[in-house]
Wavefront OBJ file of the C-alpha trace (Angstrom):
o trace
v 149.016 -116.612 55.264
v 149.280 -119.164 52.430
v 150.799 -118.739 49.443
v 150.259 -121.174 46.344
v 151.876 -121.186 43.162
v 150.838 -123.076 40.192
v 153.131 -123.518 37.300
v 151.137 -123.610 34.167
v 153.979 -124.368 31.699
v 154.832 -127.601 33.598
v 151.939 -130.382 33.156
v 151.393 -132.234 36.395
v 155.109 -132.878 37.935
v 156.270 -130.536 40.734
v 154.328 -127.569 38.951
v 152.700 -126.998 42.625
v 154.164 -124.983 45.326
v 152.689 -124.319 48.974
v 153.872 -122.074 51.647
v 152.161 -121.339 54.750
v 153.289 -118.686 57.055
v 153.731 -119.758 60.892
v 155.098 -117.978 63.894
v 157.068 -114.637 63.891
v 157.013 -114.612 59.823
v 158.730 -117.959 59.263
v 157.222 -120.000 56.506
v 157.126 -123.794 55.523
v 157.068 -124.531 52.030
v 156.790 -127.693 49.870
v 156.727 -128.389 46.355
v 154.376 -131.151 44.981
v 152.524 -132.471 41.809
v 149.152 -132.080 40.668
v 149.513 -135.410 38.785
v 147.303 -137.395 41.278
v 144.577 -135.183 41.624
v 143.962 -135.430 37.966
v 143.901 -139.233 38.461
v 141.080 -139.005 41.202
v 138.138 -140.788 39.776
v 135.654 -139.959 42.674
v 136.174 -136.391 41.693
v 134.496 -134.841 38.401
v 134.622 -138.586 36.894
v 137.213 -140.032 34.734
v 138.910 -137.128 33.339
v 142.460 -136.367 33.567
v 142.657 -132.602 32.716
v 144.613 -130.024 34.237
v 141.715 -128.079 35.286
v 140.155 -131.100 37.011
v 143.650 -131.352 38.814
v 143.290 -127.525 40.072
v 139.742 -127.962 41.020
v 140.523 -131.293 42.986
v 143.467 -129.331 44.779
v 141.086 -126.395 45.826
v 138.435 -128.927 47.136
v 141.142 -130.356 49.314
v 142.202 -127.064 50.402
v 138.735 -126.212 51.452
v 138.477 -129.350 53.628
v 141.945 -128.800 55.272
v 140.218 -125.398 56.417
v 137.269 -127.111 58.014
v 139.262 -129.433 59.583
v 141.898 -126.961 61.047
v 139.209 -124.760 62.488
v 137.719 -127.586 64.597
v 140.855 -129.387 65.407
v 142.909 -128.822 68.639
v 145.655 -131.283 67.530
v 148.992 -131.242 65.366
v 148.056 -132.407 61.735
v 149.765 -133.456 58.980
v 148.603 -131.999 55.667
v 149.229 -134.286 52.656
v 149.294 -132.638 49.483
v 151.906 -134.283 47.215
v 150.635 -137.867 46.365
v 153.071 -140.352 44.613
v 153.009 -143.827 44.269
v 156.095 -144.108 46.099
v 155.229 -141.345 48.989
v 153.126 -138.904 50.441
v 154.287 -135.543 51.058
v 152.913 -132.620 52.995
v 153.134 -130.199 55.737
v 152.890 -130.594 59.491
v 150.658 -127.876 61.254
v 151.305 -127.725 64.586
v 148.443 -126.182 67.110
l 1 2 3 4 5 6 7 8 9 10 11 12 13 14 15 16 17 18 19 20 21 22 23 24 25 26 27 28 29 30 31 32 33 34 35 36 37 38 39 40 41 42 43 44 45 46 47 48 49 50 51 52 53 54 55 56 57 58 59 60 61 62 63 64 65 66 67 68 69 70 71 72 73 74 75 76 77 78 79 80 81 82 83 84 85 86 87 88 89 90 91 92 93
């Protein structure tokens, strides 16, 4: 099971919570920012809106699903982008 929470009160920073259930009911979770999703000039042009950030994130999740269906390897799933680091979750097949 995947749980995603978006905090509409906080604009762009630490407003994204992602949790993925693993084996035996354990889950892996992480907080992230939608900020860099809003700055993606290749997705819906140069708009920096919150709605664009959410749509860009949803698009990335769709790409994850397609890739995970095909892979037989362990995968790093990035979703917390920053100018100082990339945060994400490791998926072990």
